[in-house]
Backbone of each chain as nested JSON, in Angstrom:
{
  "chains": [
    {"id": "A", "residues": [
      {"number": 1, "name": "LEU", "atoms": {"N": [82.153, 105.44, 103.07], "CA": [82.842, 104.705, 104.295], "C": [83.846, 105.754, 104.715]}},
      {"number": 2, "name": "ASP", "atoms": {"N": [83.896, 106.148, 105.869], "CA": [84.393, 107.173, 106.376], "C": [85.717, 106.819, 107.508]}},
      {"number": 3, "name": "LEU", "atoms": {"N": [86.993, 106.687, 106.998], "CA": [87.789, 106.278, 108.355], "C": [88.648, 107.482, 108.88]}},
      {"number": 4, "name": "SER", "atoms": {"N": [88.133, 108.455, 108.265], "CA": [89.079, 109.7, 109.185], "C": [88.965, 109.987, 110.719]}},
      {"number": 5, "name": "LYS", "atoms": {"N": [87.369, 109.097, 110.965], "CA": [87.226, 109.04, 112.733], "C": [88.602, 108.201, 113.371]}},
      {"number": 6, "name": "TYR", "atoms": {"N": [89.097, 107.257, 112.554], "CA": [90.309, 106.55, 113.03], "C": [91.564, 106.957, 112.859]}},
      {"number": 7, "name": "ILE", "atoms": {"N": [91.8, 107.995, 112.308], "CA": [92.898, 108.787, 112.054], "C": [93.541, 109.038, 113.438]}},
      {"number": 8, "name": "ASP", "atoms": {"N": [94.768, 108.625, 113.498], "CA": [95.658, 108.635, 114.782], "C": [95.164, 107.956, 116.135]}},
      {"number": 9, "name": "LYS", "atoms": {"N": [94.455, 106.716, 115.748], "CA": [93.711, 105.84, 116.383], "C": [94.261, 104.488, 116.411]}},
      {"number": 10, "name": "THR", "atoms": {"N": [94.481, 103.676, 117.488], "CA": [94.86, 102.301, 116.921], "C": [93.767, 101.519, 116.659]}},
      {"number": 11, "name": "ILE", "atoms": {"N": [94.182, 100.684, 115.651], "CA": [93.016, 99.842, 114.92], "C": [93.576, 98.756, 114.523]}},
      {"number": 12, "name": "ARG", "atoms": {"N": [92.729, 97.374, 114.53], "CA": [93.066, 96.304, 114.525], "C": [92.442, 95.943, 113.199]}},
      {"number": 13, "name": "VAL", "atoms": {"N": [93.311, 95.19, 112.063], "CA": [92.881, 94.776, 110.862], "C": [92.962, 93.621, 110.464]}},
      {"number": 14, "name": "LYS", "atoms": {"N": [92.079, 92.807, 109.722], "CA": [92.352, 91.456, 109.648], "C": [92.443, 91.202, 108.075]}},
      {"number": 15, "name": "PHE", "atoms": {"N": [93.02, 90.427, 107.714], "CA": [93.37, 90.284, 106.034], "C": [92.968, 88.95, 105.606]}},
      {"number": 16, "name": "GLN", "atoms": {"N": [92.861, 89.204, 104.174], "CA": [92.614, 87.549, 103.571], "C": [93.843, 86.734, 103.785]}},
      {"number": 17, "name": "GLY", "atoms": {"N": [93.397, 85.433, 104.045], "CA": [94.463, 84.491, 104.491], "C": [94.812, 84.559, 105.988]}},
      {"number": 18, "name": "GLY", "atoms": {"N": [94.353, 85.435, 106.51], "CA": [94.198, 85.035, 108.075], "C": [95.074, 85.896, 108.758]}},
      {"number": 19, "name": "ARG", "atoms": {"N": [95.973, 86.845, 108.344], "CA": [96.944, 87.692, 109.143], "C": [96.05, 88.4, 109.618]}},
      {"number": 20, "name": "GLU", "atoms": {"N": [96.554, 89.003, 110.7], "CA": [96.025, 90.151, 111.732], "C": [97.204, 91.327, 111.945]}},
      {"number": 21, "name": "ALA", "atoms": {"N": [96.783, 92.193, 112.012], "CA": [97.779, 93.369, 112.332], "C": [96.779, 94.363, 113.265]}},
      {"number": 22, "name": "SER", "atoms": {"N": [98.006, 95.087, 113.867], "CA": [97.368, 96.192, 114.585], "C": [98.395, 97.73, 114.538]}},
      {"number": 23, "name": "GLY", "atoms": {"N": [97.851, 98.774, 114.359], "CA": [98.699, 99.823, 114.277], "C": [97.866, 101.055, 114.519]}},
      {"number": 24, "name": "VAL", "atoms": {"N": [98.789, 102.291, 114.311], "CA": [97.918, 103.408, 114.383], "C": [97.994, 104.156, 113.299]}},
      {"number": 25, "name": "LEU", "atoms": {"N": [96.611, 104.25, 112.617], "CA": [95.96, 105.059, 111.17], "C": [96.775, 106.175, 111.1]}},
      {"number": 26, "name": "LYS", "atoms": {"N": [97.411, 106.219, 110.017], "CA": [98.106, 107.49, 109.713], "C": [97.349, 107.963, 108.611]}},
      {"number": 27, "name": "GLY", "atoms": {"N": [96.707, 107.206, 107.471], "CA": [96.053, 107.587, 106.398], "C": [95.287, 106.435, 105.618]}},
      {"number": 28, "name": "PHE", "atoms": {"N": [94.793, 106.77, 104.498], "CA": [94.114, 105.59, 103.808], "C": [93.269, 106.547, 102.592]}},
      {"number": 29, "name": "ASP", "atoms": {"N": [92.989, 105.44, 101.726], "CA": [92.528, 106.044, 100.252], "C": [91.384, 105.215, 100.075]}},
      {"number": 30, "name": "PRO", "atoms": {"N": [90.478, 105.685, 99.15], "CA": [89.23, 105.112, 98.516], "C": [89.273, 103.626, 98.468]}},
      {"number": 31, "name": "LEU", "atoms": {"N": [90.555, 103.237, 97.822], "CA": [90.605, 101.816, 97.887], "C": [90.869, 100.788, 99.198]}},
      {"number": 32, "name": "LEU", "atoms": {"N": [90.68, 101.514, 100.131], "CA": [91.025, 100.803, 101.352], "C": [92.374, 100.437, 101.662]}},
      {"number": 33, "name": "ASN", "atoms": {"N": [93.656, 100.985, 101.038], "CA": [94.618, 101.098, 101.345], "C": [94.892, 101.686, 102.288]}},
      {"number": 34, "name": "LEU", "atoms": {"N": [95.859, 101.15, 103.402], "CA": [95.756, 102.131, 104.843], "C": [97.104, 102.039, 105.258]}},
      {"number": 35, "name": "VAL", "atoms": {"N": [97.529, 103.122, 105.621], "CA": [99.15, 103.49, 106.139], "C": [98.837, 103.344, 107.861]}},
      {"number": 36, "name": "LEU", "atoms": {"N": [99.821, 102.449, 108.448], "CA": [99.847, 102.113, 109.775], "C": [101.173, 102.285, 110.397]}},
      {"number": 37, "name": "ASP", "atoms": {"N": [101.0, 102.884, 111.296], "CA": [102.35, 103.303, 112.391], "C": [102.711, 102.27, 113.279]}},
      {"number": 38, "name": "GLY", "atoms": {"N": [103.68, 102.242, 113.932], "CA": [103.777, 100.882, 114.975], "C": [103.253, 99.823, 114.631]}},
      {"number": 39, "name": "THR", "atoms": {"N": [103.284, 99.193, 113.688], "CA": [102.368, 97.983, 113.299], "C": [102.943, 96.524, 113.921]}},
      {"number": 40, "name": "ILE", "atoms": {"N": [102.167, 96.321, 114.831], "CA": [102.494, 94.87, 115.297], "C": [101.59, 93.699, 114.471]}},
      {"number": 41, "name": "GLU", "atoms": {"N": [102.058, 92.926, 114.155], "CA": [101.461, 91.48, 113.656], "C": [101.294, 90.643, 114.442]}},
      {"number": 42, "name": "TYR", "atoms": {"N": [100.141, 90.068, 114.464], "CA": [99.961, 88.798, 115.356], "C": [99.939, 87.597, 114.606]}},
      {"number": 43, "name": "MET", "atoms": {"N": [100.859, 86.736, 115.14], "CA": [101.25, 85.475, 114.646], "C": [100.133, 84.128, 114.827]}},
      {"number": 44, "name": "ARG", "atoms": {"N": [99.925, 83.425, 113.73], "CA": [99.111, 82.375, 114.056], "C": [99.746, 81.185, 114.115]}},
      {"number": 45, "name": "ASP", "atoms": {"N": [98.975, 80.232, 114.971], "CA": [99.601, 78.805, 115.459], "C": [99.656, 78.281, 114.2]}},
      {"number": 46, "name": "PRO", "atoms": {"N": [100.951, 77.512, 113.976], "CA": [101.312, 77.092, 112.783], "C": [100.132, 75.983, 112.698]}},
      {"number": 47, "name": "ASP", "atoms": {"N": [99.887, 75.027, 113.815], "CA": [99.286, 73.801, 113.521], "C": [97.595, 74.221, 113.425]}},
      {"number": 48, "name": "ASP", "atoms": {"N": [97.067, 75.281, 113.58], "CA": [95.56, 75.823, 113.512], "C": [95.746, 77.309, 113.062]}},
      {"number": 49, "name": "GLN", "atoms": {"N": [95.587, 77.236, 111.726], "CA": [95.764, 78.637, 111.061], "C": [94.711, 79.758, 111.662]}},
      {"number": 50, "name": "PHE", "atoms": {"N": [93.695, 79.366, 112.158], "CA": [92.614, 79.947, 112.59], "C": [93.125, 80.428, 114.086]}},
      {"number": 51, "name": "LYS", "atoms": {"N": [93.944, 79.833, 114.721], "CA": [94.001, 80.45, 116.239], "C": [95.283, 81.212, 116.4]}},
      {"number": 52, "name": "LEU", "atoms": {"N": [95.583, 82.241, 116.711], "CA": [96.442, 83.368, 117.436], "C": [97.178, 82.812, 118.313]}},
      {"number": 53, "name": "THR", "atoms": {"N": [98.08, 83.247, 118.274], "CA": [99.122, 83.101, 119.562], "C": [99.618, 84.026, 120.275]}},
      {"number": 54, "name": "GLU", "atoms": {"N": [100.196, 83.803, 121.107], "CA": [100.879, 85.152, 121.791], "C": [101.92, 85.716, 121.307]}},
      {"number": 55, "name": "ASP", "atoms": {"N": [102.594, 85.079, 120.174], "CA": [103.722, 85.985, 119.479], "C": [103.209, 86.92, 118.746]}},
      {"number": 56, "name": "THR", "atoms": {"N": [104.199, 87.962, 118.617], "CA": [103.891, 89.121, 117.761], "C": [105.209, 89.735, 116.998]}},
      {"number": 57, "name": "ARG", "atoms": {"N": [105.208, 90.165, 116.198], "CA": [106.555, 90.929, 115.574], "C": [105.945, 92.315, 115.156]}},
      {"number": 58, "name": "GLN", "atoms": {"N": [107.173, 93.259, 115.557], "CA": [106.935, 94.734, 115.127], "C": [107.055, 94.713, 113.799]}},
      {"number": 59, "name": "LEU", "atoms": {"N": [106.577, 95.457, 113.004], "CA": [107.173, 96.086, 111.57], "C": [107.01, 97.262, 111.218]}},
      {"number": 60, "name": "GLY", "atoms": {"N": [106.49, 98.108, 112.298], "CA": [106.836, 99.439, 111.914], "C": [105.75, 99.969, 111.15]}},
      {"number": 61, "name": "LEU", "atoms": {"N": [106.07, 101.115, 110.073], "CA": [105.595, 101.775, 109.349], "C": [105.14, 100.655, 108.391]}},
      {"number": 62, "name": "VAL", "atoms": {"N": [103.936, 100.562, 107.886], "CA": [103.461, 99.818, 106.859], "C": [102.39, 100.288, 105.864]}},
      {"number": 63, "name": "VAL", "atoms": {"N": [102.361, 100.017, 104.68], "CA": [101.144, 99.737, 103.753], "C": [100.189, 98.983, 103.531]}},
      {"number": 64, "name": "CYS", "atoms": {"N": [99.119, 98.709, 103.994], "CA": [98.348, 97.624, 103.917], "C": [97.523, 97.624, 102.422]}},
      {"number": 65, "name": "ARG", "atoms": {"N": [97.53, 96.539, 101.91], "CA": [96.677, 96.761, 100.488], "C": [95.037, 96.426, 100.452]}},
      {"number": 66, "name": "GLY", "atoms": {"N": [94.47, 97.323, 100.307], "CA": [93.067, 97.466, 100.556], "C": [92.314, 96.189, 99.953]}},
      {"number": 67, "name": "THR", "atoms": {"N": [93.059, 95.707, 98.751], "CA": [92.549, 94.634, 98.25], "C": [92.569, 93.273, 99.454]}},
      {"number": 68, "name": "SER", "atoms": {"N": [93.373, 93.151, 100.47], "CA": [93.678, 92.234, 101.263], "C": [92.843, 92.51, 102.615]}},
      {"number": 69, "name": "VAL", "atoms": {"N": [92.535, 93.742, 102.729], "CA": [91.807, 93.917, 104.246], "C": [90.476, 93.435, 103.768]}},
      {"number": 70, "name": "VAL", "atoms": {"N": [90.144, 92.621, 104.918], "CA": [88.517, 92.331, 104.956], "C": [87.834, 92.967, 106.547]}},
      {"number": 71, "name": "LEU", "atoms": {"N": [88.563, 93.377, 107.508], "CA": [88.033, 93.971, 108.786], "C": [88.911, 95.231, 109.312]}},
      {"number": 72, "name": "ILE", "atoms": {"N": [88.113, 96.057, 109.803], "CA": [89.055, 97.172, 110.356], "C": [88.18, 97.362, 111.603]}},
      {"number": 73, "name": "CYS", "atoms": {"N": [88.555, 97.133, 113.068], "CA": [87.972, 97.757, 114.155], "C": [88.703, 98.314, 114.869]}},
      {"number": 74, "name": "PRO", "atoms": {"N": [88.33, 99.155, 115.883], "CA": [89.259, 99.888, 116.911], "C": [89.871, 98.674, 118.082]}},
      {"number": 75, "name": "GLN", "atoms": {"N": [90.979, 98.981, 118.137], "CA": [91.749, 97.908, 119.217], "C": [91.245, 97.928, 120.38]}},
      {"number": 76, "name": "ASP", "atoms": {"N": [91.065, 99.063, 120.831], "CA": [90.13, 99.079, 122.167], "C": [88.549, 98.987, 121.958]}},
      {"number": 77, "name": "GLY", "atoms": {"N": [88.166, 98.686, 123.361], "CA": [86.903, 98.308, 123.384], "C": [86.432, 97.1, 122.555]}},
      {"number": 78, "name": "MET", "atoms": {"N": [87.34, 96.098, 122.899], "CA": [87.097, 94.515, 122.479], "C": [87.371, 93.751, 123.662]}},
      {"number": 79, "name": "GLU", "atoms": {"N": [86.312, 92.884, 123.815], "CA": [86.616, 91.567, 125.172], "C": [86.286, 90.332, 124.541]}},
      {"number": 80, "name": "ALA", "atoms": {"N": [86.944, 89.539, 125.345], "CA": [86.52, 88.05, 125.155], "C": [85.082, 87.77, 125.728]}},
      {"number": 81, "name": "ILE", "atoms": {"N": [84.404, 86.934, 124.758], "CA": [83.173, 86.946, 125.409], "C": [83.051, 85.218, 125.138]}},
      {"number": 82, "name": "PRO", "atoms": {"N": [82.109, 84.319, 125.821], "CA": [81.942, 82.807, 125.524], "C": [81.399, 82.665, 124.249]}},
      {"number": 83, "name": "ASN", "atoms": {"N": [81.914, 81.816, 123.55], "CA": [81.482, 81.27, 122.313], "C": [79.922, 81.454, 122.208]}},
      {"number": 84, "name": "PRO", "atoms": {"N": [79.144, 82.112, 121.468], "CA": [77.712, 82.153, 121.589], "C": [77.134, 81.225, 120.658]}},
      {"number": 85, "name": "PHE", "atoms": {"N": [77.928, 80.518, 119.926], "CA": [77.66, 79.519, 118.779], "C": [77.395, 78.147, 119.228]}},
      {"number": 86, "name": "ILE", "atoms": {"N": [77.805, 77.889, 120.148], "CA": [78.032, 76.72, 120.706], "C": [76.607, 76.489, 121.354]}},
      {"number": 87, "name": "GLN", "atoms": {"N": [76.149, 75.024, 120.275], "CA": [74.532, 74.699, 120.854], "C": [74.618, 73.863, 121.851]}},
      {"number": 88, "name": "GLN", "atoms": {"N": [73.708, 74.139, 122.639], "CA": [73.538, 73.085, 124.132], "C": [72.958, 71.654, 123.665]}},
      {"number": 89, "name": "GLN", "atoms": {"N": [73.215, 70.872, 123.959], "CA": [72.754, 69.562, 123.531], "C": [71.721, 69.271, 124.417]}},
      {"number": 90, "name": "ASP", "atoms": {"N": [70.505, 68.891, 124.397], "CA": [69.295, 68.711, 125.127], "C": [69.031, 67.205, 124.791]}},
      {"number": 91, "name": "GLY", "atoms": {"N": [69.11, 66.461, 125.933], "CA": [68.37, 64.849, 126.102], "C": [69.147, 64.017, 125.016]}}
    ]},
    {"id": "B", "residues": [
      {"number": 1, "name": "ARG", "atoms": {"N": [114.955, 110.559, 111.223], "CA": [114.345, 110.152, 109.707], "C": [113.411, 109.216, 109.388]}},
      {"number": 2, "name": "LYS", "atoms": {"N": [112.85, 108.827, 110.655], "CA": [111.995, 107.855, 110.644], "C": [110.635, 108.586, 110.596]}},
      {"number": 3, "name": "THR", "atoms": {"N": [110.864, 109.756, 111.588], "CA": [109.697, 110.723, 112.06], "C": [109.298, 111.51, 110.871]}},
      {"number": 4, "name": "CYS", "atoms": {"N": [110.264, 111.585, 109.873], "CA": [110.015, 112.541, 108.652], "C": [108.935, 111.643, 107.578]}},
      {"number": 5, "name": "PHE", "atoms": {"N": [109.589, 110.363, 107.623], "CA": [108.883, 109.536, 107.111], "C": [107.515, 109.648, 107.322]}},
      {"number": 6, "name": "VAL", "atoms": {"N": [107.032, 109.423, 108.759], "CA": [105.935, 109.412, 109.342], "C": [104.767, 110.815, 108.483]}},
      {"number": 7, "name": "GLU", "atoms": {"N": [105.426, 111.742, 108.969], "CA": [104.913, 112.806, 108.688], "C": [104.656, 113.11, 107.24]}},
      {"number": 8, "name": "ARG", "atoms": {"N": [105.454, 112.454, 106.263], "CA": [105.153, 112.569, 104.748], "C": [103.843, 111.612, 104.539]}},
      {"number": 9, "name": "MET", "atoms": {"N": [103.864, 110.443, 105.373], "CA": [102.683, 109.522, 105.151], "C": [101.223, 110.034, 105.576]}},
      {"number": 10, "name": "LEU", "atoms": {"N": [101.384, 111.099, 106.495], "CA": [99.931, 111.966, 106.832], "C": [99.207, 112.482, 105.468]}},
      {"number": 11, "name": "PHE", "atoms": {"N": [100.133, 112.667, 104.386], "CA": [99.384, 113.282, 103.133], "C": [99.452, 112.453, 101.927]}},
      {"number": 12, "name": "CYS", "atoms": {"N": [100.133, 111.399, 102.026], "CA": [100.256, 110.514, 100.923], "C": [100.01, 108.962, 101.305]}},
      {"number": 13, "name": "VAL", "atoms": {"N": [99.269, 108.203, 100.848], "CA": [98.857, 106.893, 100.901], "C": [98.989, 106.19, 99.624]}},
      {"number": 14, "name": "SER", "atoms": {"N": [99.364, 104.896, 99.706], "CA": [98.939, 103.922, 98.461], "C": [100.181, 104.187, 97.685]}},
      {"number": 15, "name": "THR", "atoms": {"N": [99.762, 104.63, 96.585], "CA": [101.044, 104.752, 95.262], "C": [102.029, 105.643, 95.925]}},
      {"number": 16, "name": "GLU", "atoms": {"N": [101.559, 106.706, 96.235], "CA": [102.353, 107.718, 96.536], "C": [103.613, 107.358, 97.666]}},
      {"number": 17, "name": "LEU", "atoms": {"N": [102.94, 106.392, 98.664], "CA": [104.132, 106.053, 99.585], "C": [104.961, 105.118, 98.971]}},
      {"number": 18, "name": "VAL", "atoms": {"N": [104.41, 103.965, 98.113], "CA": [105.284, 102.978, 97.504], "C": [105.815, 103.864, 96.565]}},
      {"number": 19, "name": "ASP", "atoms": {"N": [105.735, 104.619, 96.091], "CA": [106.451, 105.748, 95.177], "C": [107.706, 106.342, 95.621]}},
      {"number": 20, "name": "LYS", "atoms": {"N": [107.411, 106.495, 96.78], "CA": [108.934, 107.432, 97.659], "C": [109.799, 106.099, 97.766]}},
      {"number": 21, "name": "CYS", "atoms": {"N": [109.468, 104.787, 97.772], "CA": [110.039, 103.814, 98.028], "C": [110.969, 103.452, 97.04]}},
      {"number": 22, "name": "ILE", "atoms": {"N": [110.709, 103.776, 95.824], "CA": [111.427, 103.512, 94.819], "C": [113.327, 103.477, 94.792]}},
      {"number": 23, "name": "GLY", "atoms": {"N": [113.846, 102.473, 94.493], "CA": [115.151, 102.592, 94.525], "C": [115.658, 102.302, 96.127]}},
      {"number": 24, "name": "SER", "atoms": {"N": [114.553, 101.763, 97.058], "CA": [115.393, 101.811, 98.071], "C": [114.733, 100.168, 98.558]}},
      {"number": 25, "name": "ARG", "atoms": {"N": [115.203, 99.797, 100.121], "CA": [114.539, 98.295, 100.091], "C": [113.208, 98.112, 100.852]}},
      {"number": 26, "name": "ILE", "atoms": {"N": [112.726, 97.188, 100.398], "CA": [111.045, 97.102, 100.918], "C": [110.935, 95.4, 101.215]}},
      {"number": 27, "name": "HIS", "atoms": {"N": [110.337, 95.468, 102.225], "CA": [109.74, 94.408, 102.727], "C": [108.374, 93.83, 102.337]}},
      {"number": 28, "name": "ILE", "atoms": {"N": [107.793, 93.048, 101.339], "CA": [106.662, 92.674, 101.079], "C": [106.089, 91.501, 102.007]}},
      {"number": 29, "name": "VAL", "atoms": {"N": [105.038, 91.34, 102.538], "CA": [104.271, 90.238, 103.2], "C": [102.879, 89.842, 102.351]}},
      {"number": 30, "name": "MET", "atoms": {"N": [103.233, 88.777, 102.203], "CA": [101.896, 88.188, 101.256], "C": [100.875, 87.516, 101.74]}},
      {"number": 31, "name": "LYS", "atoms": {"N": [99.617, 87.288, 101.015], "CA": [98.407, 86.755, 101.771], "C": [98.926, 85.15, 102.695]}},
      {"number": 32, "name": "SER", "atoms": {"N": [99.876, 84.853, 101.904], "CA": [100.164, 83.452, 102.465], "C": [101.524, 83.728, 103.264]}},
      {"number": 33, "name": "ASP", "atoms": {"N": [102.321, 82.871, 103.651], "CA": [103.167, 82.989, 104.722], "C": [104.656, 83.04, 103.983]}},
      {"number": 34, "name": "LYS", "atoms": {"N": [104.12, 83.693, 102.679], "CA": [105.662, 84.031, 101.653], "C": [105.974, 85.507, 101.999]}},
      {"number": 35, "name": "GLU", "atoms": {"N": [107.124, 85.717, 102.221], "CA": [107.626, 87.116, 102.271], "C": [108.905, 87.364, 101.457]}},
      {"number": 36, "name": "ILE", "atoms": {"N": [109.238, 88.672, 101.1], "CA": [110.175, 89.069, 100.247], "C": [110.791, 90.115, 100.7]}},
      {"number": 37, "name": "VAL", "atoms": {"N": [112.195, 90.293, 100.436], "CA": [112.706, 91.493, 100.872], "C": [113.402, 92.01, 99.41]}},
      {"number": 38, "name": "GLY", "atoms": {"N": [113.365, 93.079, 99.001], "CA": [114.228, 93.483, 97.83], "C": [114.14, 94.958, 97.713]}},
      {"number": 39, "name": "THR", "atoms": {"N": [114.922, 95.204, 96.319], "CA": [115.223, 96.573, 96.137], "C": [113.673, 96.759, 95.177]}},
      {"number": 40, "name": "LEU", "atoms": {"N": [113.097, 98.13, 95.335], "CA": [111.787, 98.439, 94.542], "C": [112.446, 98.831, 93.505]}},
      {"number": 41, "name": "LEU", "atoms": {"N": [112.065, 98.279, 92.448], "CA": [112.661, 99.248, 91.025], "C": [111.148, 100.109, 90.486]}},
      {"number": 42, "name": "GLY", "atoms": {"N": [110.023, 99.503, 90.672], "CA": [109.012, 100.053, 89.758], "C": [107.55, 99.447, 89.975]}},
      {"number": 43, "name": "PHE", "atoms": {"N": [106.31, 99.965, 90.08], "CA": [105.247, 99.484, 90.142], "C": [103.97, 100.114, 89.184]}},
      {"number": 44, "name": "ASP", "atoms": {"N": [103.079, 99.075, 88.711], "CA": [102.237, 99.713, 88.122], "C": [101.054, 99.972, 88.938]}},
      {"number": 45, "name": "ASP", "atoms": {"N": [100.226, 101.182, 88.55], "CA": [99.249, 101.32, 89.515], "C": [97.766, 100.664, 89.068]}},
      {"number": 46, "name": "PHE", "atoms": {"N": [97.616, 100.537, 88.005], "CA": [96.248, 99.975, 87.554], "C": [96.251, 98.657, 87.785]}},
      {"number": 47, "name": "VAL", "atoms": {"N": [97.296, 97.963, 87.315], "CA": [97.301, 96.367, 87.159], "C": [97.779, 95.995, 88.747]}},
      {"number": 48, "name": "SER", "atoms": {"N": [98.469, 96.676, 89.341], "CA": [98.9, 96.65, 90.927], "C": [100.205, 95.603, 90.621]}},
      {"number": 49, "name": "ILE", "atoms": {"N": [100.968, 95.618, 89.946], "CA": [101.938, 94.582, 89.591], "C": [102.995, 95.374, 90.088]}},
      {"number": 50, "name": "PHE", "atoms": {"N": [103.818, 95.223, 90.649], "CA": [105.094, 95.637, 91.317], "C": [106.471, 94.927, 90.743]}},
      {"number": 51, "name": "LEU", "atoms": {"N": [107.627, 95.561, 90.353], "CA": [108.964, 95.13, 89.691], "C": [109.781, 95.269, 90.799]}},
      {"number": 52, "name": "TRP", "atoms": {"N": [110.644, 94.269, 90.989], "CA": [111.629, 94.257, 92.245], "C": [112.931, 93.481, 91.646]}},
      {"number": 53, "name": "LYS", "atoms": {"N": [114.008, 93.861, 92.471], "CA": [115.261, 93.519, 92.479], "C": [115.408, 92.583, 93.742]}},
      {"number": 54, "name": "PHE", "atoms": {"N": [115.288, 91.476, 93.578], "CA": [115.153, 90.755, 94.928], "C": [116.725, 90.384, 95.584]}},
      {"number": 55, "name": "LYS", "atoms": {"N": [116.427, 90.373, 96.644], "CA": [117.357, 89.795, 97.46], "C": [117.493, 88.401, 97.967]}},
      {"number": 56, "name": "ALA", "atoms": {"N": [116.221, 88.319, 98.572], "CA": [115.827, 87.028, 99.247], "C": [114.564, 86.913, 99.105]}},
      {"number": 57, "name": "ILE", "atoms": {"N": [113.993, 85.659, 99.205], "CA": [112.816, 85.148, 99.366], "C": [112.301, 84.076, 100.668]}},
      {"number": 58, "name": "THR", "atoms": {"N": [111.778, 84.253, 101.518], "CA": [111.594, 83.421, 102.589], "C": [110.3, 82.742, 103.07]}},
      {"number": 59, "name": "PRO", "atoms": {"N": [109.83, 81.748, 101.992], "CA": [108.763, 80.896, 102.216], "C": [108.62, 80.618, 103.642]}},
      {"number": 60, "name": "GLU", "atoms": {"N": [107.054, 79.7, 104.086], "CA": [107.116, 79.371, 105.387], "C": [107.806, 78.265, 105.804]}},
      {"number": 61, "name": "GLY", "atoms": {"N": [108.634, 77.52, 104.736], "CA": [109.54, 76.53, 105.213], "C": [111.004, 77.23, 105.466]}},
      {"number": 62, "name": "ARG", "atoms": {"N": [111.079, 78.34, 105.63], "CA": [112.236, 79.061, 106.209], "C": [113.565, 78.893, 104.977]}},
      {"number": 63, "name": "ARG", "atoms": {"N": [113.254, 78.547, 104.022], "CA": [114.229, 78.318, 102.86], "C": [114.426, 80.041, 102.289]}},
      {"number": 64, "name": "ILE", "atoms": {"N": [115.366, 80.214, 101.899], "CA": [115.837, 81.753, 101.541], "C": [116.456, 81.387, 99.819]}},
      {"number": 65, "name": "THR", "atoms": {"N": [115.764, 82.103, 98.874], "CA": [115.967, 81.762, 97.735], "C": [116.772, 83.236, 97.157]}},
      {"number": 66, "name": "LYS", "atoms": {"N": [117.589, 83.344, 96.502], "CA": [117.879, 84.721, 95.791], "C": [117.635, 84.949, 94.648]}},
      {"number": 67, "name": "LEU", "atoms": {"N": [116.857, 85.85, 93.955], "CA": [116.798, 85.99, 93.062], "C": [117.097, 87.411, 92.576]}},
      {"number": 68, "name": "ASP", "atoms": {"N": [117.707, 87.613, 91.151], "CA": [117.894, 88.83, 90.577], "C": [116.795, 89.841, 90.394]}},
      {"number": 69, "name": "GLN", "atoms": {"N": [115.776, 89.817, 89.456], "CA": [114.609, 90.736, 89.045], "C": [113.505, 89.809, 88.771]}},
      {"number": 70, "name": "ILE", "atoms": {"N": [112.293, 90.208, 89.504], "CA": [111.396, 89.546, 89.206], "C": [110.051, 90.441, 88.972]}},
      {"number": 71, "name": "LEU", "atoms": {"N": [109.047, 90.184, 88.476], "CA": [107.821, 90.802, 88.473], "C": [106.813, 90.042, 89.19]}},
      {"number": 72, "name": "LEU", "atoms": {"N": [106.362, 90.665, 90.373], "CA": [105.687, 90.302, 91.75], "C": [103.974, 90.812, 90.925]}},
      {"number": 73, "name": "ASN", "atoms": {"N": [103.256, 89.901, 90.816], "CA": [101.783, 90.267, 90.719], "C": [100.988, 90.93, 92.153]}},
      {"number": 74, "name": "GLY", "atoms": {"N": [100.52, 91.987, 91.906], "CA": [100.327, 92.503, 93.47], "C": [99.007, 91.959, 93.953]}},
      {"number": 75, "name": "ASN", "atoms": {"N": [98.344, 90.895, 93.346], "CA": [96.984, 90.454, 93.85], "C": [97.322, 89.993, 95.298]}},
      {"number": 76, "name": "ASN", "atoms": {"N": [98.439, 89.387, 95.354], "CA": [98.527, 88.766, 96.952], "C": [99.132, 89.339, 97.816]}},
      {"number": 77, "name": "ILE", "atoms": {"N": [99.372, 90.472, 97.51], "CA": [100.006, 91.302, 98.427], "C": [99.193, 91.896, 99.527]}},
      {"number": 78, "name": "THR", "atoms": {"N": [99.861, 91.585, 100.794], "CA": [99.204, 91.966, 101.926], "C": [99.615, 93.31, 102.311]}},
      {"number": 79, "name": "MET", "atoms": {"N": [100.887, 93.245, 102.96], "CA": [101.64, 94.285, 103.412], "C": [102.863, 94.996, 102.626]}},
      {"number": 80, "name": "LEU", "atoms": {"N": [103.126, 96.086, 102.554], "CA": [104.281, 96.608, 102.049], "C": [104.88, 97.373, 103.456]}},
      {"number": 81, "name": "VAL", "atoms": {"N": [106.498, 97.083, 103.704], "CA": [107.098, 97.655, 104.879], "C": [108.453, 98.231, 104.146]}},
      {"number": 82, "name": "PRO", "atoms": {"N": [108.518, 99.547, 104.253], "CA": [109.202, 100.186, 103.483], "C": [110.633, 100.294, 104.308]}},
      {"number": 83, "name": "GLY", "atoms": {"N": [111.662, 99.679, 103.566], "CA": [112.79, 99.605, 104.881], "C": [112.854, 98.699, 105.584]}},
      {"number": 84, "name": "GLY", "atoms": {"N": [112.029, 97.593, 105.523], "CA": [111.816, 96.453, 106.349], "C": [113.15, 95.681, 106.072]}},
      {"number": 85, "name": "GLU", "atoms": {"N": [113.15, 94.636, 107.117], "CA": [114.492, 93.807, 107.239], "C": [113.66, 92.334, 106.704]}},
      {"number": 86, "name": "GLY", "atoms": {"N": [112.693, 91.993, 107.017], "CA": [111.987, 91.049, 106.709], "C": [112.2, 90.077, 107.811]}},
      {"number": 87, "name": "PRO", "atoms": {"N": [111.421, 88.587, 107.781], "CA": [111.514, 88.112, 109.063], "C": [112.635, 87.628, 109.146]}},
      {"number": 88, "name": "GLU", "atoms": {"N": [112.856, 87.558, 110.781], "CA": [114.052, 87.045, 111.093], "C": [114.181, 85.196, 110.794]}},
      {"number": 89, "name": "VAL", "atoms": {"N": [115.696, 85.092, 110.29], "CA": [115.771, 83.49, 109.893], "C": [116.757, 83.148, 110.71]}}
    ]}
  ]
}
């Protein structure tokens, strides 16, 4: 696993428990602990834990624990698409 | 001062970064909605358990609990914010 290509780039990180954050990757280690700068956390809807709201908060320089990270992707190059899992009900 | 901190981060991650935080305030974000702000006393590398002198704990119910010293298990830690203020209450 090589994260060096993401150094100094903005990445989006998802955590166990549903938290999401994005920030500039400043460093990482083999355990997947991350150092992010200018971190923004995206707050979840209190009624629906899986839905993100417009609310964000600034955290600044943070260490993300590798044991909690479930997904890392670049912040750019993402776009919303229609839900591909909705089944069409016929007849 | 913050810029110098970032430059140090370029070469040190994880335990080294937290090591620099010993004796100063740190804000911990758990996997759940609990967050903790306190002074870092020390931590254990292998077992991932952190030792704190807590000033406040703010669970999702927005209650503030002040504790003196606790041992926090690192299993549930998601983010560490050195010098962080914690959530607004």
